[in-house]
C-alpha positions in Angstrom: -8.2 -7.3 -7.3 -5.9 -7.0 -4.4 -7.2 -10.3 -2.9 -6.7 -12.1 -6.2 -3.1 -10.9 -6.4 -2.2 -11.7 -2.8 -3.8 -15.2 -3.1 -1.4 -15.9 -6.0 1.7 -14.6 -4.1 2.0 -11.5 -6.3 3.2 -8.4 -4.6 0.6 -5.7 -5.4 2.3 -2.4 -6.2 -1.1 -0.7 -6.2 -2.1 2.3 -4.0 -4.9 1.5 -1.6 -7.7 4.0 -1.5 -8.2 4.2 2.3 -10.7 6.6 3.9 -10.3 5.1 7.4 -8.2 8.0 8.7 -10.1 10.8 10.4 -9.2 14.5 10.5 -11.6 15.6 13.2 -9.6 14.2 16.1 -11.7 11.2 16.8 -10.4 7.6 16.7 -9.9 5.9 13.4 -10.2 2.2 12.5 -6.6 1.5 13.3 -7.2 2.4 16.9 -9.4 -0.6 17.3 -7.9 -4.1 17.5 -9.1 -6.8 15.1 -9.7 -10.2 16.6 -9.9 -12.7 13.7 -10.6 -15.7 15.9 -13.9 -14.2 17.1 -14.6 -12.1 13.9 -14.9 -8.8 15.9 -13.1 -5.6 16.7 -12.1 -4.7 20.2 -12.5 -1.1 21.4 -9.6 0.5 23.4 -11.9 0.3 26.4 -12.2 -3.5 25.9 -15.7 -3.7 24.5 -16.4 -6.0 21.4 -17.8 -4.7 18.1 -19.7 -7.6 16.5 -21.1 -7.9 13.1 -24.2 -9.9 14.2 -25.5 -10.4 17.7 -28.0 -13.1 16.7 -28.9 -15.4 13.8 -31.4 -13.8 11.4 -34.3 -15.7 9.9 -34.9 -12.9 7.5 -32.1 -13.0 4.8 -32.5 -9.3 4.1 -31.2 -8.4 7.6 -28.2 -10.7 7.5 -24.9 -10.3 5.5 -25.1 -7.8 2.7 -23.0 -9.8 0.3 -21.3 -6.6 -1.1 -17.9 -7.4 0.3 -18.2 -5.0 3.3 -18.9 -6.1 6.8 -20.3 -3.6 9.4 -19.3 -4.0 13.0 -21.3 -2.2 15.7 -20.9 -1.6 19.4 -23.9 -1.8 21.7 -25.7 1.5 22.2 -25.9 1.3 26.0 -22.2 0.4 26.2 -21.1 3.4 24.1 -23.4 5.8 26.1 -21.8 4.7 29.3 -18.2 4.8 28.0 -15.9 7.5 29.5 -14.1 8.0 26.1 -17.3 8.4 24.0 -16.3 11.9 22.9 -13.0 10.6 21.4 -14.8 7.7 19.7 -18.2 8.8 18.4 -19.3 12.2 19.6 -22.1 12.6 17.0 -23.5 9.1 17.1 -25.2 6.8 19.6 -22.8 4.0 19.0 -19.6 3.4 17.0 -19.7 1.5 13.7 -16.7 0.2 11.8 -16.7 -1.2 8.3 -14.2 -3.9 7.2 -13.6 -4.9 3.6 -13.8 -8.5 2.5 -10.1 -8.6 1.5 -8.8 -6.4 4.3 -5.8 -8.7 4.8 -4.8 -8.1 1.1 -5.3 -4.4 1.5 -3.0 -4.5 4.6 -0.3 -6.3 2.5 -0.6 -3.6 -0.1 -0.3 -0.9 2.6 2.8 -2.5 3.9 4.4 -2.8 0.5 3.7 0.9 -0.1 6.1 1.7 2.7 9.1 0.1 0.9 11.7 1.7 -1.4 10.9 -0.8 -4.1 7.3 0.6 -4.2 8.7 4.1 -4.6 10.8 3.0 -7.5 7.9 1.1 -9.2 5.7 4.2 -8.8 8.3 6.4 -10.5 8.6 3.9 -13.4 4.8 3.6 -13.6 4.6 7.4 -13.9 6.9 7.3 -17.0 4.6 4.7 -18.7 1.4 6.6 -17.7 2.8 9.8 -19.1 3.6 8.1 -22.4 0.1 6.8 -22.7 -1.3 10.2 -21.8 0.8 11.8 -24.5 -0.3 9.2 -27.1 -3.9 9.8 -26.2 -4.0 13.6 -25.9 -1.3 14.8 -28.4 -1.2 12.0 -31.0 -4.9 11.4 -31.1 -5.0 7.8 -29.8 -8.0 8.6 -27.6 -10.3 7.0 -30.1 -9.3 4.3 -32.6 -10.5 4.9 -36.1 -9.6 1.5 -37.6 -11.8 -1.5 -36.5 -10.7 -4.9 -35.3 -7.6 -6.1 -33.5 -5.4 -5.7 -36.6 -6.6 -2.2 -37.2 -6.0 -1.3 -33.5 -2.5 -2.8 -33.8 -1.7 -0.8 -36.9 -3.0 2.4 -35.4 -1.0 1.9 -32.1 2.2 1.1 -34.1 1.8 4.3 -36.2 1.2 6.4 -33.0 4.3 4.8 -31.3 6.3 5.4 -34.4 5.3 9.1 -34.5 6.1 9.4 -30.8 9.6 7.8 -31.3 10.3 10.1 -34.2 9.4 13.1 -32.1 11.8 11.9 -29.4 14.6 11.3 -32.0 14.1 14.8 -33.4 14.6 16.3 -29.9 17.8 14.2 -29.4 19.3 14.9 -32.8 18.3 18.3 -34.1 18.3 19.0 -37.8 21.5 20.7 -39.1 21.2 24.4 -39.7 21.7 25.4 -43.3 23.8 28.4 -44.2 22.1 31.3 -45.9 23.8 32.9 -48.9 23.7 36.6 -48.9 
């Protein structure tokens, strides 16, 4: 979805689910330099991480086609590396995955650092809360009427009920005087 939006010059104000960061003190994906010309990552020690080191005649061993590319370092290179404990202490060699639309994901990450993004997330929260209220309180979680016209009628009734509740909070009913 992010790739589709970025291809059409639409700024994606969508949070990116990114699990590339590490909490155990080892290097994360951002510590490795991406070389788009050679389609490889470069280790801080200068070693390349390649996706394929040879052409495969067996199609099952080649690209997965799932939108994720795996880049691997050579095992003997990682074993001899002086900073192996910072990179991959529990594995023989380091592996890095890269999404198919990683450039679009980076555009979304950069937009997430702007003030306009914070404003749009605040406005989005207002809309999401309204839909949650309609679903949980006003019973719009399941439509009872069938077809587009029935769904339209039911949504209009729920929105009307929601607006009446808001008006009731703004303009409270006048108190009537009791006669003793």
